MMTF fields as JSON, N, C-alpha, C and O atoms, coordinates in Angstrom:
{
  "mmtfVersion": "1.0.0",
  "mmtfProducer": "UNKNOWN",
  "numBonds": 375,
  "numAtoms": 376,
  "numGroups": 94,
  "numChains": 1,
  "numModels": 1,
  "chainsPerModel": [1],
  "groupsPerChain": [94],
  "chainIdList": ["A"],
  "bondAtomList": [4, 2, 8, 6, 12, 10, 16, 14, 20, 18, 24, 22, 28, 26, 32, 30, 36, 34, 40, 38, 44, 42, 48, 46, 52, 50, 56, 54, 60, 58, 64, 62, 68, 66, 72, 70, 76, 74, 80, 78, 84, 82, 88, 86, 92, 90, 96, 94, 100, 98, 104, 102, 108, 106, 112, 110, 116, 114, 120, 118, 124, 122, 128, 126, 132, 130, 136, 134, 140, 138, 144, 142, 148, 146, 152, 150, 156, 154, 160, 158, 164, 162, 168, 166, 172, 170, 176, 174, 180, 178, 184, 182, 188, 186, 192, 190, 196, 194, 200, 198, 204, 202, 208, 206, 212, 210, 216, 214, 220, 218, 224, 222, 228, 226, 232, 230, 236, 234, 240, 238, 244, 242, 248, 246, 252, 250, 256, 254, 260, 258, 264, 262, 268, 266, 272, 270, 276, 274, 280, 278, 284, 282, 288, 286, 292, 290, 296, 294, 300, 298, 304, 302, 308, 306, 312, 310, 316, 314, 320, 318, 324, 322, 328, 326, 332, 330, 336, 334, 340, 338, 344, 342, 348, 346, 352, 350, 356, 354, 360, 358, 364, 362, 368, 366, 372, 370],
  "bondOrderList": [1, 1, 1, 1, 1, 1, 1, 1, 1, 1, 1, 1, 1, 1, 1, 1, 1, 1, 1, 1, 1, 1, 1, 1, 1, 1, 1, 1, 1, 1, 1, 1, 1, 1, 1, 1, 1, 1, 1, 1, 1, 1, 1, 1, 1, 1, 1, 1, 1, 1, 1, 1, 1, 1, 1, 1, 1, 1, 1, 1, 1, 1, 1, 1, 1, 1, 1, 1, 1, 1, 1, 1, 1, 1, 1, 1, 1, 1, 1, 1, 1, 1, 1, 1, 1, 1, 1, 1, 1, 1, 1, 1, 1],
  "groupList": [{"groupName": "ARG", "atomNameList": ["N", "CA", "C", "O"], "elementList": ["N", "C", "C", "O"], "formalChargeList": [0, 0, 0, 0], "bondAtomList": [1, 0, 2, 1, 3, 2], "bondOrderList": [1, 1, 2], "singleLetterCode": "R", "chemCompType": "L-PEPTIDE LINKING"}, {"groupName": "ILE", "atomNameList": ["N", "CA", "C", "O"], "elementList": ["N", "C", "C", "O"], "formalChargeList": [0, 0, 0, 0], "bondAtomList": [1, 0, 2, 1, 3, 2], "bondOrderList": [1, 1, 2], "singleLetterCode": "I", "chemCompType": "L-PEPTIDE LINKING"}, {"groupName": "GLU", "atomNameList": ["N", "CA", "C", "O"], "elementList": ["N", "C", "C", "O"], "formalChargeList": [0, 0, 0, 0], "bondAtomList": [1, 0, 2, 1, 3, 2], "bondOrderList": [1, 1, 2], "singleLetterCode": "E", "chemCompType": "L-PEPTIDE LINKING"}, {"groupName": "LYS", "atomNameList": ["N", "CA", "C", "O"], "elementList": ["N", "C", "C", "O"], "formalChargeList": [0, 0, 0, 0], "bondAtomList": [1, 0, 2, 1, 3, 2], "bondOrderList": [1, 1, 2], "singleLetterCode": "K", "chemCompType": "L-PEPTIDE LINKING"}, {"groupName": "HIS", "atomNameList": ["N", "CA", "C", "O"], "elementList": ["N", "C", "C", "O"], "formalChargeList": [0, 0, 0, 0], "bondAtomList": [1, 0, 2, 1, 3, 2], "bondOrderList": [1, 1, 2], "singleLetterCode": "H", "chemCompType": "L-PEPTIDE LINKING"}, {"groupName": "GLN", "atomNameList": ["N", "CA", "C", "O"], "elementList": ["N", "C", "C", "O"], "formalChargeList": [0, 0, 0, 0], "bondAtomList": [1, 0, 2, 1, 3, 2], "bondOrderList": [1, 1, 2], "singleLetterCode": "Q", "chemCompType": "L-PEPTIDE LINKING"}, {"groupName": "ALA", "atomNameList": ["N", "CA", "C", "O"], "elementList": ["N", "C", "C", "O"], "formalChargeList": [0, 0, 0, 0], "bondAtomList": [1, 0, 2, 1, 3, 2], "bondOrderList": [1, 1, 2], "singleLetterCode": "A", "chemCompType": "L-PEPTIDE LINKING"}, {"groupName": "LEU", "atomNameList": ["N", "CA", "C", "O"], "elementList": ["N", "C", "C", "O"], "formalChargeList": [0, 0, 0, 0], "bondAtomList": [1, 0, 2, 1, 3, 2], "bondOrderList": [1, 1, 2], "singleLetterCode": "L", "chemCompType": "L-PEPTIDE LINKING"}, {"groupName": "GLY", "atomNameList": ["N", "CA", "C", "O"], "elementList": ["N", "C", "C", "O"], "formalChargeList": [0, 0, 0, 0], "bondAtomList": [1, 0, 2, 1, 3, 2], "bondOrderList": [1, 1, 2], "singleLetterCode": "G", "chemCompType": "PEPTIDE LINKING"}, {"groupName": "THR", "atomNameList": ["N", "CA", "C", "O"], "elementList": ["N", "C", "C", "O"], "formalChargeList": [0, 0, 0, 0], "bondAtomList": [1, 0, 2, 1, 3, 2], "bondOrderList": [1, 1, 2], "singleLetterCode": "T", "chemCompType": "L-PEPTIDE LINKING"}, {"groupName": "ASP", "atomNameList": ["N", "CA", "C", "O"], "elementList": ["N", "C", "C", "O"], "formalChargeList": [0, 0, 0, 0], "bondAtomList": [1, 0, 2, 1, 3, 2], "bondOrderList": [1, 1, 2], "singleLetterCode": "D", "chemCompType": "L-PEPTIDE LINKING"}, {"groupName": "PRO", "atomNameList": ["N", "CA", "C", "O"], "elementList": ["N", "C", "C", "O"], "formalChargeList": [0, 0, 0, 0], "bondAtomList": [1, 0, 2, 1, 3, 2], "bondOrderList": [1, 1, 2], "singleLetterCode": "P", "chemCompType": "L-PEPTIDE LINKING"}, {"groupName": "VAL", "atomNameList": ["N", "CA", "C", "O"], "elementList": ["N", "C", "C", "O"], "formalChargeList": [0, 0, 0, 0], "bondAtomList": [1, 0, 2, 1, 3, 2], "bondOrderList": [1, 1, 2], "singleLetterCode": "V", "chemCompType": "L-PEPTIDE LINKING"}, {"groupName": "MET", "atomNameList": ["N", "CA", "C", "O"], "elementList": ["N", "C", "C", "O"], "formalChargeList": [0, 0, 0, 0], "bondAtomList": [1, 0, 2, 1, 3, 2], "bondOrderList": [1, 1, 2], "singleLetterCode": "M", "chemCompType": "L-PEPTIDE LINKING"}, {"groupName": "PHE", "atomNameList": ["N", "CA", "C", "O"], "elementList": ["N", "C", "C", "O"], "formalChargeList": [0, 0, 0, 0], "bondAtomList": [1, 0, 2, 1, 3, 2], "bondOrderList": [1, 1, 2], "singleLetterCode": "F", "chemCompType": "L-PEPTIDE LINKING"}, {"groupName": "ASN", "atomNameList": ["N", "CA", "C", "O"], "elementList": ["N", "C", "C", "O"], "formalChargeList": [0, 0, 0, 0], "bondAtomList": [1, 0, 2, 1, 3, 2], "bondOrderList": [1, 1, 2], "singleLetterCode": "N", "chemCompType": "L-PEPTIDE LINKING"}, {"groupName": "SER", "atomNameList": ["N", "CA", "C", "O"], "elementList": ["N", "C", "C", "O"], "formalChargeList": [0, 0, 0, 0], "bondAtomList": [1, 0, 2, 1, 3, 2], "bondOrderList": [1, 1, 2], "singleLetterCode": "S", "chemCompType": "L-PEPTIDE LINKING"}, {"groupName": "TYR", "atomNameList": ["N", "CA", "C", "O"], "elementList": ["N", "C", "C", "O"], "formalChargeList": [0, 0, 0, 0], "bondAtomList": [1, 0, 2, 1, 3, 2], "bondOrderList": [1, 1, 2], "singleLetterCode": "Y", "chemCompType": "L-PEPTIDE LINKING"}, {"groupName": "CYS", "atomNameList": ["N", "CA", "C", "O"], "elementList": ["N", "C", "C", "O"], "formalChargeList": [0, 0, 0, 0], "bondAtomList": [1, 0, 2, 1, 3, 2], "bondOrderList": [1, 1, 2], "singleLetterCode": "C", "chemCompType": "L-PEPTIDE LINKING"}],
  "groupTypeList": [0, 1, 2, 0, 3, 4, 0, 5, 6, 6, 7, 8, 9, 2, 6, 10, 11, 12, 13, 7, 2, 12, 14, 15, 15, 7, 14, 13, 16, 1, 6, 2, 5, 13, 8, 12, 9, 7, 5, 15, 9, 6, 17, 16, 12, 15, 1, 3, 2, 0, 7, 10, 14, 16, 18, 6, 12, 14, 10, 0, 4, 8, 6, 7, 12, 6, 15, 6, 11, 4, 13, 11, 12, 4, 7, 8, 16, 13, 10, 0, 16, 12, 2, 9, 12, 1, 0, 7, 15, 16, 8, 10, 1, 4],
  "groupIdList": [1, 2, 3, 4, 5, 6, 7, 8, 9, 10, 11, 12, 13, 14, 15, 16, 17, 18, 19, 20, 21, 22, 23, 24, 25, 26, 27, 28, 29, 30, 31, 32, 33, 34, 35, 36, 37, 38, 39, 40, 41, 42, 43, 44, 45, 46, 47, 48, 49, 50, 51, 52, 53, 54, 55, 56, 57, 58, 59, 60, 61, 62, 63, 64, 65, 66, 67, 68, 69, 70, 71, 72, 73, 74, 75, 76, 77, 78, 79, 80, 81, 82, 83, 84, 85, 86, 87, 88, 89, 90, 91, 92, 93, 94],
  "secStructList": [7, 7, 1, 7, 7, 7, 7, 7, 7, 7, 6, 6, 7, 7, 7, 7, 2, 2, 2, 2, 2, 2, 2, 2, 2, 2, 2, 2, 2, 2, 2, 2, 2, 2, 2, 2, 2, 2, 2, 2, 2, 7, 7, 7, 2, 2, 2, 2, 6, 6, 7, 7, 7, 7, 7, 3, 3, 3, 7, 6, 6, 1, 7, 3, 3, 3, 3, 7, 1, 1, 7, 4, 4, 4, 2, 2, 2, 2, 2, 2, 2, 2, 2, 2, 2, 2, 2, 2, 6, 6, 6, 6, 7, 7],
  "xCoordList": [143.088, 142.734, 143.953, 144.785, 144.016, 145.112, 144.617, 145.419, 143.318, 142.77, 141.461, 140.793, 141.114, 139.945, 138.658, 138.512, 137.734, 136.447, 135.596, 135.455, 135.04, 134.2, 132.816, 132.148, 132.401, 131.086, 130.228, 130.691, 128.977, 128.047, 126.929, 126.297, 126.691, 125.64, 124.268, 124.106, 123.292, 121.927, 121.344, 121.749, 120.402, 119.762, 119.039, 118.361, 119.185, 118.466, 119.094, 118.481, 120.285, 120.905, 121.854, 122.334, 122.13, 123.028, 122.183, 121.381, 122.36, 121.544, 122.39, 123.56, 121.781, 122.433, 122.356, 121.251, 123.476, 123.445, 122.751, 122.14, 122.839, 122.182, 120.663, 119.952, 120.168, 118.726, 118.2, 117.081, 118.996, 118.61, 118.403, 117.438, 119.295, 119.174, 118.001, 117.321, 117.757, 116.62, 115.312, 114.46, 115.151, 113.912, 113.818, 112.72, 114.939, 114.933, 114.402, 113.54, 114.918, 114.455, 113.012, 112.273, 112.601, 111.217, 110.251, 109.289, 110.512, 109.608, 109.657, 108.632, 110.828, 110.924, 110.136, 109.459, 110.224, 109.489, 107.982, 107.248, 107.521, 106.089, 105.634, 104.597, 106.394, 106.028, 106.047, 105.172, 107.026, 107.098, 105.932, 105.365, 105.567, 104.442, 103.122, 102.22, 103.009, 101.817, 101.694, 100.603, 102.814, 102.809, 102.44, 101.687, 102.959, 102.633, 101.146, 100.499, 100.602, 99.174, 98.324, 97.328, 98.714, 97.983, 98.018, 96.994, 99.18, 99.318, 98.481, 97.843, 98.475, 97.747, 96.236, 95.502, 95.756, 94.313, 93.718, 92.514, 94.527, 94.054, 93.268, 93.524, 92.3, 91.577, 92.17, 92.074, 92.771, 93.314, 94.564, 95.457, 94.612, 95.78, 96.986, 98.115, 96.749, 97.849, 98.548, 99.769, 97.78, 98.376, 98.886, 100.013, 98.073, 98.393, 99.577, 100.427, 99.651, 100.681, 101.765, 102.94, 101.376, 102.354, 103.007, 103.955, 102.487, 103.012, 103.08, 104.066, 102.015, 101.943, 101.338, 100.206, 102.093, 101.647, 102.869, 103.974, 102.657, 103.709, 103.133, 101.966, 103.947, 103.557, 104.611, 105.81, 104.156, 105.082, 104.484, 103.276, 105.344, 104.95, 105.278, 106.379, 104.321, 104.49, 104.308, 103.654, 104.89, 104.671, 103.37, 102.669, 103.048, 101.759, 101.655, 100.562, 102.769, 102.747, 102.754, 102.649, 102.876, 102.892, 104.28, 104.416, 105.304, 106.676, 106.974, 106.562, 107.682, 108.013, 108.97, 109.995, 108.628, 109.476, 110.199, 111.414, 109.454, 110.042, 109.152, 107.931, 109.771, 109.009, 109.535, 110.733, 108.616, 108.993, 109.409, 108.909, 110.309, 110.814, 109.898, 110.338, 108.648, 107.729, 107.816, 108.56, 107.078, 107.11, 107.424, 106.501, 108.672, 109.029, 108.508, 108.586, 107.978, 107.44, 106.273, 106.054, 105.524, 104.386, 104.81, 104.059, 106.003, 106.426, 106.664, 106.687, 106.84, 107.054, 105.874, 106.052, 104.678, 103.479, 102.796, 101.854, 103.258, 102.571, 102.651, 101.66, 103.801, 103.903, 102.988, 102.391, 102.867, 101.957, 100.505, 99.685, 100.186, 98.827, 98.489, 97.398, 99.415, 99.197, 99.077, 98.212, 99.94, 99.854, 98.504, 97.935, 97.987, 96.7, 95.562, 94.663, 95.595, 94.564, 94.584, 93.53, 95.767, 95.874, 95.318, 94.583, 95.669, 95.2, 93.69, 93.04, 93.11, 91.674, 90.846, 89.669, 91.457, 90.759, 91.293, 91.226, 91.82, 92.407, 91.375, 90.248, 91.784, 90.889, 90.096, 89.572, 89.992, 89.237, 90.139, 89.659, 91.448, 92.387, 93.088, 93.634, 93.071, 93.692, 94.643, 95.276],
  "yCoordList": [299.117, 299.465, 299.293, 298.406, 300.154, 300.029, 299.527, 299.116, 299.557, 298.985, 298.262, 298.551, 297.34, 296.502, 297.327, 298.2, 297.029, 297.724, 297.243, 296.04, 298.172, 297.837, 297.414, 298.167, 296.225, 295.725, 295.582, 295.146, 295.958, 295.874, 294.909, 295.074, 293.924, 292.943, 293.558, 294.38, 293.157, 293.626, 292.993, 291.9, 293.675, 293.146, 291.848, 291.733, 290.882, 289.625, 288.647, 287.622, 288.915, 287.998, 287.018, 286.092, 287.204, 286.302, 285.181, 285.42, 283.968, 282.841, 281.867, 281.632, 281.316, 280.278, 278.987, 278.511, 278.402, 277.224, 276.022, 275.217, 275.895, 274.773, 274.933, 273.99, 276.121, 276.351, 276.296, 275.84, 276.756, 276.679, 275.225, 274.908, 274.354, 272.929, 272.287, 271.427, 272.693, 272.154, 272.497, 271.628, 273.77, 274.169, 273.583, 273.259, 273.441, 272.804, 271.374, 270.964, 270.622, 269.248, 269.194, 268.281, 270.158, 270.206, 270.362, 269.605, 271.341, 271.583, 270.451, 270.11, 269.868, 268.722, 267.536, 266.828, 267.325, 266.238, 266.435, 265.475, 267.669, 267.952, 267.601, 266.961, 268.011, 267.719, 266.212, 265.701, 265.506, 264.055, 263.351, 262.409, 263.79, 263.195, 263.462, 262.625, 264.625, 264.905, 263.86, 263.359, 263.539, 262.547, 261.162, 260.454, 260.762, 259.444, 259.367, 258.36, 260.423, 260.452, 260.393, 259.671, 261.154, 261.137, 259.752, 259.254, 259.136, 257.795, 256.768, 255.913, 256.839, 255.859, 256.031, 255.071, 257.228, 257.474, 257.595, 257.81, 257.465, 257.673, 256.47, 255.326, 256.766, 255.73, 255.526, 254.435, 256.551, 256.516, 255.648, 255.751, 254.792, 253.947, 254.821, 254.505, 255.913, 256.806, 257.374, 257.536, 257.669, 258.225, 257.114, 257.182, 256.101, 255.057, 254.191, 253.878, 253.797, 252.862, 253.506, 253.161, 254.435, 255.046, 256.295, 256.84, 256.74, 257.917, 259.139, 259.876, 259.337, 260.451, 261.675, 262.06, 262.285, 263.472, 264.195, 263.652, 265.417, 266.198, 266.862, 267.254, 266.982, 267.675, 268.718, 268.472, 269.875, 270.961, 271.873, 271.87, 272.643, 273.638, 275.011, 275.231, 275.93, 277.275, 278.289, 278.009, 279.473, 280.528, 281.263, 280.89, 282.281, 282.964, 283.745, 284.169, 283.943, 284.643, 283.678, 284.108, 282.382, 281.384, 280.969, 280.257, 281.394, 281.004, 279.63, 279.326, 278.814, 277.464, 277.487, 278.167, 276.733, 276.606, 275.265, 275.205, 274.188, 272.851, 271.958, 272.117, 271.033, 270.075, 268.665, 268.453, 267.711, 266.314, 265.755, 266.203, 264.792, 264.264, 263.215, 262.097, 263.553, 262.599, 262.688, 261.928, 263.591, 263.807, 265.272, 266.085, 265.641, 267.057, 267.755, 268.979, 266.999, 267.624, 268.556, 269.539, 268.26, 269.092, 270.417, 271.392, 270.455, 271.642, 272.853, 273.981, 272.64, 273.759, 274.703, 275.908, 274.176, 275.018, 275.181, 275.963, 274.459, 274.48, 275.841, 276.292, 276.513, 277.802, 278.843, 279.646, 278.845, 279.79, 279.463, 280.368, 278.184, 277.789, 278.265, 278.783, 278.093, 278.529, 280.05, 280.578, 280.752, 282.215, 282.676, 283.644, 281.997, 282.356, 282.104, 282.934, 280.969, 280.665, 281.717, 282.165, 282.104, 283.131, 284.459, 285.139, 284.825, 286.102, 286.108, 287.106, 285.011, 284.951, 284.877, 285.237, 284.415, 284.285, 285.243, 284.967, 286.364, 287.343, 287.782, 288.148, 287.735, 288.125, 286.965, 287.075, 285.851, 284.697, 283.597, 282.671, 283.693, 282.687, 283.221, 284.324, 282.435, 282.855, 281.789, 281.935],
  "zCoordList": [95.236, 96.595, 97.485, 97.295, 98.434, 99.391, 100.748, 101.587, 100.965, 102.193, 101.889, 100.896, 102.739, 102.553, 102.632, 103.487, 101.72, 101.717, 102.896, 103.114, 103.642, 104.785, 104.284, 103.575, 104.653, 104.266, 105.511, 106.565, 105.36, 106.468, 106.079, 105.035, 106.901, 106.623, 106.88, 107.783, 106.086, 106.279, 107.538, 107.934, 108.157, 109.358, 109.046, 108.025, 109.922, 109.773, 108.8, 108.499, 108.295, 107.333, 107.989, 107.336, 109.256, 109.958, 110.556, 111.459, 110.061, 110.513, 111.32, 111.017, 112.338, 113.123, 112.32, 112.058, 111.919, 111.058, 111.696, 110.993, 113.016, 113.688, 113.624, 113.277, 113.958, 113.908, 112.48, 112.246, 111.531, 110.128, 109.709, 109.013, 110.126, 109.803, 110.531, 109.971, 111.766, 112.528, 111.819, 111.632, 111.422, 110.752, 109.349, 108.895, 108.654, 107.341, 107.455, 106.679, 108.421, 108.615, 109.094, 108.726, 109.909, 110.38, 109.196, 109.072, 108.337, 107.21, 106.188, 105.599, 105.97, 105.058, 105.623, 104.878, 106.926, 107.562, 107.429, 107.195, 107.577, 107.42, 106.01, 105.837, 105.001, 103.612, 103.341, 102.642, 103.882, 103.689, 104.388, 103.834, 105.589, 106.307, 105.589, 105.612, 104.953, 104.14, 103.034, 102.764, 102.401, 101.329, 101.812, 101.143, 102.97, 103.528, 103.849, 103.562, 104.44, 104.764, 103.505, 103.459, 102.479, 101.213, 100.588, 100.121, 100.575, 99.99, 100.755, 100.139, 102.068, 102.882, 102.828, 103.062, 102.526, 102.53, 101.13, 100.996, 100.096, 98.727, 98.211, 98.585, 97.336, 96.621, 95.231, 94.67, 94.681, 93.328, 93.257, 94.098, 92.242, 92.007, 91.651, 92.028, 90.931, 90.561, 91.79, 91.8, 92.807, 94.029, 94.937, 95.427, 95.162, 96.127, 95.709, 96.543, 94.438, 93.999, 93.142, 93.262, 92.285, 91.394, 91.991, 91.428, 93.139, 93.844, 92.935, 92.931, 92.169, 91.224, 91.906, 91.611, 92.815, 93.53, 94.07, 94.082, 94.513, 95.156, 96.403, 96.426, 97.419, 98.645, 98.97, 98.833, 99.4, 99.708, 100.771, 101.007, 101.397, 102.395, 101.812, 101.308, 101.884, 101.352, 102.467, 103.472, 102.287, 103.27, 102.948, 102.008, 103.701, 103.533, 102.235, 101.857, 101.549, 100.263, 99.081, 97.932, 99.349, 98.301, 97.853, 96.858, 98.558, 98.216, 98.809, 99.928, 98.061, 98.486, 99.67, 99.635, 100.729, 101.906, 101.868, 102.061, 101.618, 101.562, 100.702, 100.677, 100.007, 99.22, 99.461, 99.646, 99.454, 99.617, 98.258, 97.227, 98.247, 96.973, 96.35, 96.082, 96.119, 95.505, 93.979, 93.359, 93.381, 91.935, 91.704, 91.654, 91.563, 91.47, 90.221, 90.123, 89.266, 88.048, 88.373, 87.665, 89.434, 89.809, 90.423, 90.385, 90.985, 91.724, 90.836, 91.327, 89.542, 88.638, 88.57, 88.394, 88.707, 88.636, 89.989, 90.12, 90.977, 92.264, 92.937, 93.512, 92.884, 93.561, 92.934, 93.651, 91.612, 90.944, 91.288, 91.442, 91.409, 91.784, 93.189, 93.426, 94.115, 95.498, 95.56, 96.258, 94.834, 94.798, 94.254, 94.759, 93.234, 92.652, 93.637, 93.771, 94.322, 95.319, 96.431, 96.883, 96.864, 97.901, 97.401, 98.117, 96.17, 95.609, 95.422, 95.735, 94.916, 94.664, 95.943, 95.947, 97.014, 98.284, 99.336, 100.534, 98.88, 99.791, 100.832, 100.498, 102.086, 103.171, 103.745, 104.854, 103.018, 103.503, 104.058, 104.712, 103.798, 104.278, 105.513, 105.501, 106.573, 107.838, 108.298, 109.343]
}
């Protein structure tokens, strides 16, 4: 090449790094608070003492937005479970 290739960014791909970090922390905080609430209100020893649970925030299509660092082993199947619940209850979830 003798001159630089002109590249055009797709619409909506330019993100403000400050706002991105603000929303990242917001969604992570929501997932962590879900875990604290679950732990404090649980009757099960597995949840209350062993912290054997996972909490996460998903978008309306079932894609993972943020997850709390509780038991990440559950997160491998959680997105498919949420997608299935959304698909089976299409039209009833608002």
